[in-house]
C-alpha positions in Angstrom: 20.5 -37.0 44.8 22.3 -37.1 41.8 25.5 -39.8 42.4 28.1 -41.4 40.3 28.2 -45.5 40.6 31.5 -45.1 39.3 33.3 -42.8 41.8 31.2 -43.4 45.2 30.4 -47.6 44.9 27.5 -46.9 47.0 25.6 -49.7 45.1 26.6 -53.4 45.2 26.1 -55.8 42.5 22.4 -56.3 41.8 21.0 -59.2 43.8 19.2 -62.3 43.5 15.7 -61.7 41.4 13.8 -64.1 44.3 15.0 -61.3 46.7 11.5 -60.0 48.6 12.9 -56.5 48.5 13.6 -56.7 45.0 10.4 -57.9 44.2 8.8 -55.2 46.2 10.7 -52.7 44.8 10.5 -53.6 41.1 6.1 -54.1 42.0 6.1 -50.6 43.6 8.4 -49.2 40.4 6.0 -50.2 38.0 2.8 -49.4 40.3 4.1 -45.5 40.3 5.0 -45.6 36.4 1.7 -46.8 35.6 -0.7 -45.4 38.1 0.7 -42.4 39.3 0.0 -39.0 38.1 3.0 -37.0 39.1 5.1 -39.7 38.1 3.1 -39.6 34.1 3.6 -35.9 34.3 7.2 -36.0 34.6 7.4 -38.8 32.2 5.3 -37.2 29.5 8.0 -34.1 29.8 10.8 -36.8 29.6 8.9 -38.0 26.3 8.8 -34.5 25.0 12.9 -34.6 24.4 12.4 -37.2 22.2 14.5 -39.8 24.9 13.2 -43.3 24.5 12.6 -43.5 28.3 12.2 -47.6 29.3 11.3 -48.8 32.3 14.5 -50.6 32.0 16.0 -46.9 32.7 15.1 -47.5 36.5 16.9 -50.5 38.4 16.0 -51.8 41.9 19.6 -52.1 43.6 20.9 -53.2 47.1 22.5 -49.9 48.7 25.3 -50.0 50.8 24.7 -46.6 52.2 21.7 -46.9 54.2 21.1 -43.3 54.4 20.8 -43.5 50.4 16.8 -44.2 49.0 17.9 -43.6 45.2 19.9 -41.7 42.6 20.8 -40.9 39.0 24.0 -42.2 37.6 25.7 -40.9 34.6 24.7 -43.4 32.5 21.9 -41.8 33.0 19.8 -44.6 34.9 17.9 -44.1 37.9 18.8 -46.2 40.9 16.3 -47.1 43.6 17.7 -48.3 47.0 15.8 -51.7 47.2 17.0 -52.5 50.8 15.8 -48.6 52.3 12.6 -48.2 50.0 10.0 -49.6 52.4 6.7 -48.8 50.9 4.9 -47.6 47.8 4.8 -44.1 48.8 8.7 -43.8 49.4 9.1 -45.3 46.1 7.0 -42.8 44.3 8.5 -39.8 46.2 12.4 -40.9 45.5 11.3 -41.9 41.6 9.6 -38.9 41.2 12.6 -36.8 42.3 14.9 -38.7 40.7 12.9 -38.3 37.2 13.4 -34.3 37.5 16.8 -35.3 37.4 16.8 -37.5 34.5 14.6 -34.6 33.1 17.2 -32.2 33.4 20.1 -34.6 32.6 18.4 -34.8 28.8 18.3 -30.9 28.9 22.1 -30.7 29.5 22.6 -30.0 33.1 26.4 -29.8 34.0 26.1 -31.9 37.5 29.9 -30.7 38.5 28.5 -26.9 38.3 27.4 -26.7 41.8 24.8 -23.9 41.0 23.2 -26.2 38.2 23.1 -29.1 40.8 21.6 -26.9 43.0 19.0 -25.4 40.2 18.0 -29.1 39.9 18.0 -29.9 43.3 15.4 -27.3 44.0 13.0 -28.4 41.0 13.2 -31.9 41.6 12.1 -31.2 45.5 9.3 -28.6 43.9 8.0 -31.1 41.2 8.6 -34.5 42.8 6.1 -35.8 46.0 8.6 -34.8 48.6 7.1 -32.2 50.0 3.2 -32.6 48.7 2.7 -36.0 50.9 -0.4 -34.0 52.7 -1.9 -32.6 49.4 -1.3 -34.6 46.5 -4.4 -34.1 44.9 -4.0 -30.6 45.1 -0.6 -30.6 43.7 -1.2 -32.8 40.8 -3.6 -29.9 40.0 -0.9 -27.6 40.4 1.1 -29.9 37.5 -1.5 -29.3 35.2 -2.6 -25.7 35.8 0.4 -24.2 38.1 -0.9 -20.4 37.4 -3.8 -21.4 39.9 -2.3 -22.6 42.6 -0.8 -20.1 45.5 2.3 -21.8 47.0 2.4 -21.8 50.6 5.7 -20.4 52.5 6.0 -23.9 54.2 6.2 -25.5 51.0 9.1 -23.5 49.8 10.5 -23.8 52.8 10.3 -27.4 52.5 11.8 -27.4 48.7 14.9 -25.3 50.2 15.8 -27.5 53.0 15.5 -30.5 50.7 17.8 -28.7 48.2 19.7 -27.7 50.6 20.2 -31.0 52.4 20.8 -32.8 48.6 23.8 -30.4 47.9 25.2 -30.7 51.4 25.3 -34.2 51.0 26.6 -34.4 47.1 29.4 -32.0 47.6 30.3 -32.7 51.3 30.2 -28.9 52.3 28.8 -27.4 55.3 25.2 -26.6 56.0 26.1 -22.8 55.5 27.9 -23.1 52.0 25.0 -25.5 50.9 22.6 -22.8 52.4 24.6 -20.1 50.3 24.4 -21.8 46.7 20.5 -23.1 47.1 20.1 -19.3 47.8 22.0 -18.2 44.8 19.5 -19.6 42.4 16.5 -20.3 44.5 13.7 -18.1 43.2 14.5 -18.6 39.5 14.7 -22.7 39.6 11.3 -22.2 41.8 9.7 -20.4 39.3 10.8 -22.6 36.2 8.1 -24.7 34.9 9.2 -28.5 34.6 
């Protein structure tokens, strides 16, 4: 999800570093950055933009919205919701998703344009670990050589549904409206490289 902390106020102030949830989130974040091949692949694309990405660009914070797991601020900074992320795997999914948004932000995505937002949501769902949990090794190979991978209809449906859900949440529109927006950019966005 792409959010602005200035306008929504969904992130509370950073809490005490000794908090157990904060420590877990920080540890999982560090592990993902150092060990997860999908996260590392997205980071390699970010580095190609000449942006000086640092681990401090990712913050673990307490989120007021219990349904939110993370977001990208207009800073840009990636926020991970330490109170809703319960496992290493969840952190990897959310972090990989938000890193794709971070990359799109660096490439000039205009977040107030609903079609550009939808494009980034399709890309984030495709290139993150959201729809790949059962076949992560296969997916890591697809990042390296996408032309060798056949994409299942189930995978495409997952990507499309994730993008629709995100647009619906962020733009506060009906499912039908979000679906129409995502459908208008889906094929082109889905076929883009990272």
